[in-house]
C-alpha positions in Angstrom: -11.8 25.0 -24.3 -12.4 25.2 -20.6 -10.5 27.4 -18.2 -8.8 24.2 -16.7 -7.1 23.0 -19.9 -6.0 26.8 -20.9 -4.1 26.7 -18.0 -2.9 23.2 -18.4 -1.8 24.0 -22.3 0.2 27.0 -20.8 2.1 25.1 -18.6 2.5 22.0 -20.9 4.4 24.7 -23.2 6.6 26.7 -20.9 7.7 23.0 -19.3 9.5 22.6 -22.4 11.9 25.1 -21.1 12.7 22.8 -18.6 12.2 19.2 -19.8 10.7 17.5 -22.7 7.9 15.6 -23.3 8.0 12.0 -22.4 7.4 9.3 -24.8 4.1 8.1 -26.0 4.9 4.5 -27.2 3.3 1.7 -28.7 4.0 -1.4 -26.9 4.1 -4.3 -29.2 4.4 -7.1 -26.6 0.8 -5.3 -25.0 -0.8 -4.5 -27.9 -0.6 -9.0 -28.5 -1.3 -10.2 -25.8 -4.3 -8.1 -24.9 -5.9 -7.2 -28.7 -5.7 -3.8 -28.4 -3.5 -0.8 -29.3 -1.5 -0.3 -25.9 1.0 2.8 -25.7 3.1 3.3 -22.8 3.2 7.3 -21.3 7.0 7.0 -20.4 6.3 9.3 -17.2 9.4 7.3 -15.7 11.3 8.9 -18.8 11.8 12.8 -17.4 14.9 14.2 -15.6 14.0 12.8 -11.9 12.4 9.6 -13.1 8.7 10.3 -12.4 5.6 13.2 -13.3 6.3 14.6 -10.3 8.5 17.2 -11.3 5.3 19.3 -13.7 3.4 19.7 -10.6 6.5 21.2 -8.2 7.2 23.3 -11.6 3.7 24.6 -12.2 3.3 24.4 -8.6 6.8 26.6 -7.8 6.2 28.7 -10.5 2.7 30.4 -9.9 4.0 30.8 -6.8 7.0 32.9 -7.4 4.7 34.8 -9.5 2.5 35.7 -6.6 5.4 36.5 -4.1 8.7 36.8 -5.9 10.4 37.3 -2.2 9.9 33.7 -1.7 12.5 32.4 1.1 12.9 28.9 0.8 10.2 26.4 -0.9 9.6 23.8 1.9 8.5 20.1 1.8 8.1 16.6 3.5 8.7 13.8 1.6 11.0 10.6 1.3 10.6 9.9 -2.7 9.7 11.2 -6.2 7.9 14.7 -4.8 11.2 15.1 -2.6 13.3 14.4 -6.5 11.2 16.8 -8.4 11.0 19.8 -6.2 14.8 19.4 -5.6 15.2 19.2 -9.1 13.6 22.3 -9.9 14.5 24.0 -6.5 18.0 24.0 -8.7 16.2 24.7 -12.3 14.7 27.8 -11.2 17.6 28.7 -9.1 15.5 28.8 -5.2 16.4 27.5 -2.1 14.3 24.5 -1.0 14.4 22.8 2.1 13.4 19.2 1.9 12.4 16.8 5.3 12.6 13.5 5.3 12.3 10.4 7.7 15.8 9.7 9.3 14.3 5.9 8.1 15.0 6.6 4.4 16.9 5.3 2.3 20.5 6.6 1.6 20.1 6.2 -2.1 17.0 8.5 -2.3 18.4 10.8 0.1 21.5 11.2 -2.2 19.6 11.1 -5.4 17.7 14.0 -3.7 20.9 15.8 -2.6 22.0 15.3 -6.7 19.4 16.9 -8.3 19.1 20.0 -5.7 22.8 20.7 -5.4 23.5 24.2 -3.6 19.8 25.4 -3.8 18.6 22.8 -1.6 19.0 21.5 2.2 18.0 18.2 3.2 16.5 17.4 7.3 16.1 14.1 8.2 12.9 14.3 10.8 11.4 11.5 12.4 10.6 8.2 12.3 7.1 8.6 10.8 6.6 10.3 7.8 3.7 12.2 9.9 6.3 13.3 12.3 8.4 14.2 9.4 5.3 15.9 7.5 4.2 18.0 10.8 8.1 19.3 11.7 7.9 20.6 7.8 4.7 22.4 8.3 5.9 24.2 11.3 9.2 25.1 9.6 8.1 26.8 6.8 5.6 28.6 9.0 8.5 29.5 10.9 10.5 31.1 7.9 7.7 32.0 6.2 8.4 29.4 3.4 6.2 28.5 0.6 4.8 24.3 1.7 4.8 22.2 -1.4 2.0 19.8 -1.3 2.7 16.2 -2.9 -1.1 16.5 -4.1 -3.3 17.9 -2.2 -2.9 21.4 -4.3 -4.5 23.0 -6.9 -2.0 24.0 -9.0 0.0 20.6 -8.4 -2.9 19.0 -9.9 -2.6 21.4 -13.1 1.1 20.5 -13.2 0.2 17.1 -13.2 -2.7 17.2 -15.9 0.2 18.3 -18.6 0.2 14.6 -18.8 -2.7 14.5 -20.1 -2.2 17.7 -22.8 1.2 15.9 -24.2 -1.2 12.9 -24.1 -3.5 14.6 -26.6 -1.0 16.0 -29.0 0.8 13.1 -29.6 -1.8 10.7 -30.4 -3.0 12.8 -32.6 -7.0 11.8 -31.4 -8.0 10.6 -27.9 -7.7 7.4 -26.7 -10.3 5.0 -25.5 -9.1 4.4 -21.8 -6.0 5.8 -20.3 -5.1 3.4 -17.0 -3.4 5.5 -13.7 -1.9 4.9 -10.6 -3.2 6.5 -7.7 -1.3 7.7 -4.5 -2.6 10.8 -3.6 -4.8 11.4 -6.3 -2.9 14.6 -8.0 -1.9 12.7 -10.9 -5.2 10.7 -11.9 -7.5 14.0 -10.4 -5.1 16.1 -13.1 -5.4 13.8 -16.1 -9.0 13.4 -15.2 -10.3 16.8 -15.5 -8.5 17.8 -18.6 -10.1 15.0 -20.3 -13.4 15.1 -18.6 -16.1 12.2 -19.7 -14.2 11.8 -23.4 -12.3 8.9 -22.3 -13.0 5.9 -19.9 -10.6 5.6 -16.6 -9.4 3.0 -15.4 -7.5 4.0 -11.7 -5.4 1.6 -10.2 -4.0 1.0 -6.4 -1.9 -1.4 -4.8 -3.6 -3.6 -2.4 -1.2 -1.9 0.9 -2.5 1.8 -0.2 -5.8 1.5 -1.6 -7.2 5.3 -0.4 -8.8 6.0 -3.5 -11.2 2.7 -3.5 -11.8 3.1 0.3 -13.5 6.5 -0.1 -15.4 6.1 -3.5 -16.9 3.9 -0.8 -17.3 6.2 2.3 -18.0 8.8 0.1 -15.3 11.1 1.8 -11.3 10.8 1.9 -10.8 7.7 5.2 -7.2 7.3 6.5 -5.9 3.6 6.0 -5.3 1.8 9.3 -2.2 0.5 7.6 -0.3 1.4 4.4 2.2 -1.2 3.1 4.8 0.9 2.0 6.4 -1.4 -1.0 4.6 0.1 -3.8 6.1 3.4 -2.3 4.9 5.9 -5.0 1.6 5.4 -4.7 1.2 4.0 -0.9 -1.0 6.9 0.6 -2.8 6.2 3.7 -5.3 8.9 2.6 -6.1 10.3 -0.7 -6.0 14.6 -0.9 -8.9 16.1 -0.3 -8.6 18.4 -3.2 -8.0 15.7 -6.0 -10.8 13.6 -4.3 -13.4 16.2 -5.0 -12.5 15.7 -9.0 -12.6 12.0 -8.4 -15.2 11.5 -6.4 -18.3 10.4 -9.4 -15.7 7.8 -10.4 -17.4 4.5 -11.1 -16.5 2.0 -8.5 -15.8 -0.2 -10.9 -13.3 2.2 -12.6 -10.8 1.6 -9.6 -8.7 -1.5 -9.4 -6.8 -3.2 -6.8 -3.8 -5.2 -7.3 -1.9 -7.1 -5.1 1.5 -6.4 -4.7 3.2 -9.9 -5.3 1.0 -10.0 -8.6 2.1 -6.7 -9.8 6.2 -8.0 -9.0 5.0 -10.1 -12.0 5.1 -7.4 -14.1 7.3 -5.4 -13.3 10.3 -9.1 -13.1 8.8 -9.1 -16.8 9.0 -5.9 -17.8 12.8 -5.9 -16.8 13.4 -9.6 -18.5 11.2 -9.1 -21.8 11.3 -5.2 -22.1 14.1 -3.7 -20.8 12.5 -0.9 -19.0 13.1 -0.6 -15.1 10.0 1.0 -13.5 9.2 1.2 -9.7 6.4 -0.7 -8.4 3.8 2.1 -8.4 5.1 3.1 -12.2 4.2 -0.9 -13.1 0.8 -0.6 -11.8 -1.1 0.7 -15.1 0.6 -2.5 -16.9 -0.5 -4.9 -14.0 -4.0 -3.5 -14.4 -4.5 -4.6 -17.9 -4.9 -8.2 -16.3 -8.1 -6.8 -14.2 -9.9 -4.9 -17.8 -8.7 -7.5 -20.1 -12.3 -8.1 -21.9 -13.2 -4.9 -21.3 -9.8 -3.1 -23.8 -9.9 -5.7 -27.3 -10.1 -3.3 -30.0 -9.3 -0.3 -27.8 -7.3 2.3 -27.9 -5.4 2.1 -24.4 -3.3 4.5 -22.6 -1.1 3.3 -19.7 1.1 5.6 -17.8 4.0 4.5 -16.3 4.6 6.9 -13.9 7.8 6.3 -12.6 11.3 4.6 -12.5 13.1 4.8 -9.7 14.0 1.9 -8.4 16.4 0.1 -5.8 18.5 -2.3 -7.7 18.9 -3.3 -4.0 14.9 -4.5 -3.5 15.5 -7.0 -7.0 15.5 -10.6 -5.2 12.3 -9.4 -2.9 11.3 -8.6 -6.5 12.1 -11.6 -8.1 11.4 -14.2 -4.9 7.8 -12.9 -4.5 7.2 -12.9 -8.3 8.2 -16.5 -8.0 5.7 -17.6 -5.2 2.9 -15.7 -7.1 3.1 -17.2 -10.0 3.3 -20.5 -8.1 6.9 -21.6 -9.4 8.3 -21.8 -5.8 7.1 -23.0 -2.6 9.0 -23.1 1.0 7.6 -25.8 3.4 8.5 -27.4 6.8 9.6 -31.1 6.4 9.8 -33.2 9.7 12.6 -35.3 8.5 13.2 -38.9 9.9 16.4 -39.1 11.4 17.6 -42.0 10.3 20.2 -42.7 7.5 19.6 -42.9 4.5 15.9 -40.3 5.0 17.6 -37.4 3.2 18.3 -39.7 0.0 15.0 -40.3 -0.3 13.4 -37.3 0.0 16.3 -35.9 -3.1 14.2 -39.5 -5.3 11.0 -37.7 -4.8 12.2 -34.5 -6.5 10.9 -33.8 -10.0 13.8 -33.5 -13.4 12.7 -29.7 -13.3 12.4 -29.5 -9.0 15.7 -27.1 -7.6 16.4 -26.8 -4.0 16.6 -23.0 -3.2 16.6 -23.3 -0.1 17.8 -26.1 2.9 18.1 -25.5 6.4 17.0 -27.7 9.5 15.4 -25.6 12.2 15.6 -27.9 15.0 14.9 -31.2 16.1 11.6 -31.7 17.6 11.9 -35.1 18.7 14.5 -37.8 19.0 13.4 -39.4 15.8 12.4 -36.4 14.2 13.9 -32.6 12.7 12.3 -30.1 11.4 13.5 -28.9 8.1 12.6 -25.7 6.2 13.3 -26.2 2.6 12.4 -24.2 -0.6 12.1 -25.6 -4.1 11.5 -23.6 -7.3 10.3 -25.6 -10.5 9.2 -24.8 -14.2 5.6 -24.9 -13.4 3.4 -24.6 -10.6 1.7 -28.2 -11.5 4.8 -29.7 -11.0 4.4 -29.4 -6.7 1.1 -31.2 -7.1 3.6 -34.3 -7.9 5.9 -33.7 -5.0 3.8 -33.4 -2.5 1.6 -36.2 -3.8 4.9 -38.4 -3.8 5.6 -37.1 0.2 2.3 -38.1 1.5 2.8 -41.4 -0.3 6.3 -41.7 1.7 4.3 -41.0 4.8 6.8 -37.4 5.2 4.7 -35.1 6.5 5.1 -31.5 5.9 3.3 -27.9 5.8 3.0 -25.5 3.0 3.6 -21.8 4.7 4.7 -20.2 1.2 1.3 -17.9 1.6 1.5 -18.4 5.5 2.9 -14.3 5.7 3.5 -14.6 9.7 5.3 -18.1 9.7 7.9 -16.3 5.9 8.5 -13.5 7.4 9.8 -15.2 10.5 11.6 -18.4 8.1 12.1 -16.6 5.0 
């Protein structure tokens, strides 16, 4: 057993005073679909509904051992890291100051405050995270506190590696493959370092934040010019230097990038079929099964569901994106003749499974025609082939804008 594995097991044992092991369950639905033994490591069931408190616990524990008189722990986060730090401040009886962007949703602020109680002070600073981080680090230096990095820290990596120690103990044998999400890299670096080459890994990122994939191609951490924050638990502009040192030898073929729209289909499926609420980052490992389906038949696979902090106000957006990705909902702009009976003619072209989800006159582009925004939801994608053929045959001009991100942003 390596020194790192020994430290991880010791950390995992100490965590039991704070929270229970997260479940490792075989999922029948996925196992039957992929012809494999698919297990879910349910990190979405921790007290803060993510794995982040593992790293927070280990880093804070070791910091207090080294410097018992730490005045304050300081971090910058708008999500799961903030909640993990807040929970551990309350559990360990230490003070914490958590910096969050001014734009942070109230739901996340309230949850962080509830977890930390009187032990935590929340400061809203900056419109963008880089500003928030700079203010947090300056404050930490001023008060001689201890800064808690969300992933670029050896003690955090060691704490996140306890996920691997639990999997090994619970499964009683090693899986053939572990699929994990990647954000800053703390979880994947820790688990991979603990298990080494005894297991094959598939590391998954959202297309709008694929910083590991970019780093593997460049041979060093690279800052992405733009990040899509939809999968906020994994949408990171640059992977941590320390995690990357542990991941740099990963085969590029084992770095999977998935689209946010496809991810929405997995989130909706698990909510409807399994009754499991996953945040976008938490569903990444399950969604990636589609990319490795031909490689895992007959294999034993563990998917780490990293978090379940989902704001249900986002559910309509997730459902909308899932329907559009699945091809059963489309939006188009129809050039409608301005004559009696034109609308009735259009309605007769709809199939028996076609429902109008949106109908809005945009403007009259000419005296005899008007532009209409129409959303149609149907039962299967091929129904649109028939509808569009009937429209063209009847002389109705239309433009499909479902995949036009610019128009969709303004009109839909």
